[in-house]
C-alpha positions in Angstrom: -0.1 0.0 0.0 1.5 3.4 -1.0 2.2 5.9 1.9 -0.4 8.4 0.9 -3.3 6.0 0.8 -2.1 4.5 4.1 -2.2 8.1 5.6 -5.7 8.8 4.4 -6.9 5.4 5.9 -5.3 6.2 9.2 -6.9 9.7 9.3 -10.3 8.2 8.5 -9.9 5.7 11.3 -8.9 8.4 13.8 -12.2 10.3 13.2 -14.3 7.1 13.4 -15.0 6.6 9.8 -16.7 3.1 9.5 -14.5 0.3 8.3 -16.8 -0.8 5.6 -16.9 2.6 4.1 -13.2 2.8 4.2 -12.9 -0.5 2.3 -15.5 0.7 -0.3 -13.5 4.0 -0.8 -10.3 1.9 -1.3 -12.1 -0.1 -3.9 -13.3 3.0 -5.7 -9.7 4.3 -5.6 -8.3 1.3 -7.4 -11.3 1.1 -9.9 -13.1 -1.8 -8.4 -16.8 -2.0 -7.9 -19.8 -1.4 -10.1 -19.3 2.4 -10.1 -15.8 2.2 -11.5 -14.7 5.6 -10.0 -11.0 6.2 -10.4 -9.5 8.7 -7.9 -6.4 10.8 -8.9 -3.9 11.6 -6.2 -1.8 14.6 -7.4 0.1 17.7 -6.1 0.1 21.1 -7.8 2.4 24.0 -7.3 1.9 27.8 -7.4 2.5 31.2 -6.0 0.1 33.1 -3.7 -0.1 36.8 -2.6 3.2 38.5 -2.1 5.1 35.6 -3.8 4.5 32.9 -1.1 5.1 29.4 -2.4 2.3 26.9 -2.2 1.9 23.2 -2.8 -1.5 21.6 -2.9 -2.2 17.8 -2.4 -5.5 16.7 -4.1 -7.6 13.6 -4.3 -10.3 13.8 -7.0 -12.5 11.8 -9.3 -12.3 14.5 -11.9 -8.8 15.8 -12.5 -9.9 18.4 -15.1 -12.4 19.9 -12.8 -9.8 20.1 -9.9 -7.1 21.7 -12.2 -9.6 24.3 -13.5 -10.9 25.1 -9.9 -7.3 25.5 -8.6 -6.2 27.7 -11.5 -9.2 30.0 -10.8 -8.5 29.9 -7.1 -4.9 30.9 -7.5 -5.9 33.8 -9.8 -8.6 35.0 -7.3 -6.1 35.2 -4.5 -3.6 37.2 -6.5 -1.3 34.4 -7.4 -0.9 31.8 -10.2 -0.3 28.1 -10.8 3.2 27.1 -11.6 5.0 24.4 -13.7 6.1 21.2 -11.9 9.3 21.9 -10.0 8.8 25.7 -9.7 8.1 25.4 -6.0 8.8 21.8 -5.1 12.6 22.4 -4.9 12.0 24.3 -1.7 10.2 21.6 0.1 11.5 18.5 1.7 9.2 15.4 1.8 9.3 13.9 5.3 7.3 11.8 7.7 6.1 13.3 10.9 5.0 11.4 14.0 3.8 13.3 17.1 3.6 11.4 20.3 2.7 12.0 23.9 5.4 10.9 26.3 3.3 8.2 28.0 1.1 5.2 27.5 -2.5 4.2 28.1 -3.2 2.0 31.1 -6.4 -0.1 30.8 -9.1 0.7 33.4 -9.8 -1.8 36.1 -13.4 -1.1 36.1 -15.7 -1.9 33.1 -17.0 1.1 31.3 -14.4 3.5 32.6 -12.0 5.2 30.2 -8.4 4.0 30.0 -5.9 6.2 31.9 -3.0 8.1 30.4 0.2 7.5 32.3 3.1 9.9 31.7 6.5 8.4 31.0 9.9 10.1 31.5 10.4 12.3 28.4 14.2 11.7 28.4 13.7 7.9 28.5 11.1 8.2 25.7 13.5 10.2 23.6 16.3 7.6 24.1 14.1 4.8 23.1 12.9 6.6 20.0 16.4 7.5 18.9 17.3 3.8 18.7 14.7 3.3 16.1 16.1 2.9 12.5 14.8 5.6 10.2 14.4 8.4 12.7 16.0 11.6 11.3 15.3 14.1 14.0 13.4 14.6 17.3 12.0 17.8 18.7 10.3 18.3 22.1 6.7 19.7 21.9 3.5 19.8 23.9 0.4 17.6 23.1 -2.7 18.6 25.0 -0.6 20.2 27.8 1.4 17.0 28.2 5.1 16.6 27.2 5.4 15.2 23.6 7.9 14.7 20.8 7.9 15.4 17.1 9.6 12.7 15.3 10.8 13.3 11.7 11.7 10.5 9.3 12.3 9.9 5.6 8.9 9.9 4.0 9.4 6.2 2.9 10.1 5.1 6.5 7.3 6.9 8.5 5.0 3.8 8.7 7.7 1.6 9.7 8.9 4.1 12.4 5.3 4.6 13.6 4.8 0.8 13.9 8.0 0.6 16.0 6.8 3.4 18.3 3.5 1.6 18.8 5.5 -1.4 20.1 6.7 0.8 23.0 3.0 1.6 23.7 3.5 5.5 23.5 0.5 7.4 22.4 0.7 8.5 18.8 -1.2 11.7 18.3 -0.6 12.3 14.7 1.3 10.6 11.9 1.7 11.4 8.2 3.6 12.8 5.4 4.6 16.5 5.4 6.1 18.9 2.9 8.4 21.2 4.9 9.8 24.4 3.4 13.6 24.9 3.5 13.4 28.7 3.3 10.5 30.9 4.4 8.7 34.0 3.5 7.9 36.4 6.4 5.0 38.8 6.1 3.4 41.0 8.6 0.2 43.0 9.3 -2.4 43.1 6.4 0.0 41.2 4.1 0.1 38.2 6.5 -3.7 38.3 6.9 -4.3 38.3 3.2 -1.9 35.4 2.8 -3.5 33.3 5.5 -6.9 34.0 4.0 -5.6 32.9 0.5 -4.4 29.6 2.0 -7.6 29.1 3.8 -9.6 29.5 0.5 -7.5 26.8 -1.2 -8.0 24.4 1.9 -11.8 24.9 1.6 -11.9 23.2 -1.8 -13.5 19.8 -1.6 -10.8 18.1 -3.7 -7.9 19.5 -1.6 -6.4 17.3 1.1 -3.4 19.3 2.3 -2.0 22.8 1.6 1.7 23.5 2.2 3.4 26.9 2.0 6.7 28.6 2.9 4.8 31.4 4.8 6.3 31.9 8.2 3.5 32.7 10.7 
């Protein structure tokens, strides 16, 4: 299974999407079933207001519609779509796994929620560092609890996540990210306009993720 499809499935499970509907969506995606719907998974590049760089991940059953809609969106926000590679050079493709430094302890009483038990962050970090494929680890906070952001090569994120699960640590988020190497800094009204532009693109039904080099 390719990493992008695996990521979409995991996100669907996280929000409680029924398993039978997930399987039906997968069948559609590979062209199975009587409806024969084929979904296209593509990334588009462009420039937004004040020259910010934008990458847009899409999943659509009508590529022509999506491209047309995105082209108009870029024009409406004061930017333009760009040729492949015009923006991608400034983005690294990585895996990101965010965990809480702790594990879930099963409740002794039926019907009660499992309890989150904190682990020593330094010990957790040392254990994570031993996992093959981990590129970088940064401390963070997850729901006011100590956490870690773990970066991997995009090809290794599923393997690393599965190894983390063996330790029992709580995985809060896991997926593929496109991280800018150099950033664009805006302030005041320019920053507000740029953020509104990114939000307009995110609101498109065919858009899965929007990445930019805007430094907030």
